[in-house]
Structures are given as C-alpha cells and as structure tokens.
C-alpha positions in Angstrom: 125.3 -46.1 32.9 127.1 -48.4 30.5 130.7 -47.9 29.5 132.0 -49.3 26.2 135.6 -50.4 26.6 136.2 -51.5 23.0 135.2 -50.0 19.7 133.4 -51.5 16.7 131.6 -54.8 16.9 133.5 -55.8 20.0 132.1 -52.7 21.8 128.6 -53.4 20.7 128.9 -57.0 21.9 130.1 -55.8 25.3 127.1 -53.5 25.7 124.7 -56.3 24.7 126.3 -58.6 27.2 126.0 -56.1 30.0 122.4 -55.3 29.1 121.6 -59.0 29.0 123.0 -59.5 32.5 120.5 -56.9 33.9 117.5 -57.8 31.8 114.4 -58.7 33.8 113.7 -62.3 34.3 110.2 -63.8 34.6 110.2 -63.6 38.4 111.2 -59.9 38.3 108.6 -59.2 35.6 105.9 -60.9 37.6 106.8 -59.0 40.7 106.7 -55.7 38.8 103.3 -56.5 37.4 101.9 -57.3 40.9 103.3 -54.0 42.3 101.8 -52.0 39.5 98.4 -53.7 40.1 98.6 -53.0 43.8 99.5 -49.3 43.2 96.5 -49.0 40.9 94.2 -50.6 43.4 95.5 -48.4 46.2 94.6 -45.3 44.1 91.1 -46.6 43.5 90.5 -47.4 47.1 91.9 -44.0 48.3 88.8 -42.4 46.6 86.7 -43.9 49.5 88.4 -41.6 52.1 86.1 -38.6 51.5 83.1 -41.0 52.0 84.0 -41.7 55.6 86.4 -44.7 55.1 89.8 -45.1 56.6 92.0 -46.6 53.9 95.3 -48.3 54.8 97.9 -50.0 52.6 100.7 -52.4 53.4 99.9 -53.2 57.0 100.7 -56.2 59.2 98.0 -58.5 60.4 97.6 -58.1 64.2 100.3 -59.9 66.1 102.0 -61.3 63.0 104.5 -60.5 60.3 101.8 -61.3 57.6 101.2 -58.5 55.2 97.8 -57.1 54.5 97.7 -55.3 51.1 94.7 -53.1 51.7 92.6 -52.6 54.8 89.4 -50.4 54.9 87.4 -49.3 58.0 84.2 -47.3 57.6 80.4 -47.2 58.0 80.0 -50.7 56.7 82.7 -52.3 58.9 86.0 -53.7 57.9 87.2 -54.8 54.5 90.5 -56.7 53.8 91.3 -56.5 50.1 94.1 -58.1 48.0 94.8 -58.2 44.3 94.0 -61.5 42.7 97.3 -63.0 41.5 96.3 -63.6 37.9 99.5 -64.8 36.1 97.7 -66.8 33.4 94.1 -67.0 32.2 91.5 -68.1 34.8 89.7 -71.3 34.6 87.7 -73.7 36.9 88.5 -77.3 37.5 85.5 -78.6 39.4 84.7 -76.1 42.1 88.2 -74.6 42.3 89.6 -71.5 40.5 93.0 -71.7 38.8 95.3 -69.3 37.1 96.8 -71.4 34.4 97.6 -74.6 36.2 98.1 -73.0 39.6 95.2 -73.5 42.1 94.0 -70.5 44.1 92.2 -72.3 46.9 94.9 -71.5 49.5 94.9 -67.9 48.4 91.2 -67.5 49.1 91.6 -69.4 52.4 94.2 -66.9 53.4 91.9 -64.0 52.7 89.3 -65.5 55.1 92.0 -65.9 57.7 93.1 -62.3 57.3 89.5 -61.0 57.8 88.9 -63.2 60.8 92.2 -62.3 62.4 91.5 -58.6 61.9 87.9 -58.8 63.2 89.0 -60.6 66.4 91.8 -58.1 67.1 89.6 -55.0 66.5 86.7 -56.5 68.5 89.0 -56.9 71.5 90.2 -53.3 71.2 86.7 -52.0 71.0 85.3 -54.1 73.8 83.9 -51.0 75.5 81.3 -50.6 72.7 81.1 -53.6 72.2 81.7 -53.6 68.5 80.1 -56.6 66.8 80.6 -55.8 63.1 82.0 -57.9 60.4 85.3 -58.0 58.4 84.8 -58.8 54.8 87.5 -60.4 52.5 87.6 -58.9 49.0 89.6 -60.0 45.9 90.5 -57.3 43.5 90.5 -58.3 39.8 93.3 -56.6 37.9 92.0 -54.7 34.9 94.8 -55.8 32.7 93.9 -59.5 33.4 90.4 -59.1 32.0 90.3 -60.2 28.3 88.0 -58.2 26.0 84.4 -59.4 25.8 83.9 -62.0 23.1 87.6 -63.0 23.1 87.6 -65.6 25.8 88.6 -69.1 24.6 86.4 -72.0 25.6 87.1 -73.3 29.1 88.5 -70.0 30.3 86.9 -67.4 32.5 86.7 -63.7 31.7 85.7 -62.3 35.1 84.5 -64.5 37.9 82.4 -62.6 40.5 83.5 -64.6 43.5 85.1 -67.8 44.8 84.9 -69.6 48.1 82.6 -66.9 49.5 85.1 -64.1 48.7 83.6 -61.5 46.3 85.8 -60.5 43.3 85.5 -56.9 42.0 87.4 -54.8 39.5 88.4 -51.2 39.8 85.2 -50.1 38.1 82.9 -51.7 40.7 85.0 -52.0 43.9 84.0 -48.6 45.4 80.3 -49.3 44.7 80.6 -52.7 46.4 82.2 -51.2 49.5 79.6 -48.4 49.7 76.8 -50.9 49.4 77.8 -52.7 52.5 75.2 -52.3 55.3 76.2 -49.0 57.0 75.6 -49.5 60.7 78.2 -47.0 61.9 77.9 -43.2 62.1 80.8 -40.8 61.3 82.3 -40.8 64.7 82.0 -44.5 65.3 83.5 -45.2 61.9 86.5 -42.9 62.7 87.0 -44.8 66.0 86.9 -48.1 64.1 89.6 -46.7 61.7 91.8 -45.6 64.7 91.5 -49.1 66.2 92.5 -50.7 62.9 95.5 -48.4 62.6 96.6 -49.3 66.1 96.1 -53.1 65.5 97.8 -53.2 62.1 101.2 -51.5 62.1 102.7 -50.4 58.8 104.8 -53.0 57.0 108.4 -52.3 56.2 107.7 -52.2 52.5 104.9 -49.6 52.6 106.6 -46.8 50.8 108.5 -48.8 48.2 105.6 -51.0 47.1 102.5 -48.8 47.0 103.7 -45.2 47.2 106.5 -45.4 44.7 109.1 -44.4 47.2 
C-alpha cells in the first residue's frame, strides 16, 4: 500500500518515487520468467502420472545441495529435466549453442552430471534387483522462447532438437518423448523405482515457493 504525504504534484512525485524504488529490475524479471517457465513445465510433466510415472519437482541431487528441477521415474527408466535458460535468441557458433552471447556448454554438461549422479545413486539403492536402467537428461524448450515460424532472422535458431547429446523438447512433444522411451519396467517395478528416487532425492527448500506457487 502507498501513502501520499503531500497533495498536488508533490504527492504524485512521491508516489512515482516509491513505485520506482520497487520496480522490477532485469535480474528480478529474468528470475520471474524462469519461475513461470518451470511452473508451466511442471504442469505438463504432471500429466505423466496417470501413465505410470513418478513425477517430482525441486529435488536435491543425491548427497548434494544441487537442485534438480524435474525428476521422472517410470517404465522407461529415469529422466532428469530442466528448462533451457533462453534469455536471448538461440544461435550456434561452431558446434556450441548460445543464448545471445552466453554459451550453454556448461549448462548441458551439468545436465549429464545430474543424470549420471542420479543413476549411480538409484542403482546402489536397488542393488537387490539389480537395476541396470538408464537416466536420461532432457532440456525443456520454453514455449515463449520459440519465435513464430518464418520470423527467425538469419543466423538464429528457432527450435534446436538437441545439443551435446541432450534432447530438447517443448511442452507439445515432451510427454510423447518420455512415453516413447524403451519401457523395460512393469507397473510394480516402476513404482519401486519411483520410491527409490524419492528416497535418494530429498525435496529442496524452495519446492513450494518455486513450482507450486506457495
């Protein structure tokens, strides 16, 4: 709530000054965009639950404080998904993908580390099977970052399908991609895999505030 202490133009100036003080800066705006994108992705991935998938959001990588945005466990194994941080139009320089002038190589390397860390931890927990499935990294392309067809300037990318071995999928295709993974687990085995992932990856402290709007 804003309180005007003086009338006339002086009061208006005071209100404008207070509003300016609390106006979002570029960092806050970028963070807000990323949170909205993650919430949208979470809702899309949640639709996999009736199909036998355990869907978790905002978990910690086993034995670390590193946050995993989205973790799936189901008939096709494990999927570790994260929203591609597209702040500016995508382009390629050589073999590397950039958003504007920012390289994304380390981002994709981190996705592989997440998948491998999760796979090792879950394999150890399910040594009595033994489970020998795979954990797949997956990049989620934000819908609002995809320019309209035919309106992509030369040198820019509209929608890359993958980078450094990590598939890139949008909300319209991500569920089909997950369902198309080789389904080697039955219903009970997939449920046990999901329980192992929940035990290995505790909830992050920001779970409610980031993805559930709490």
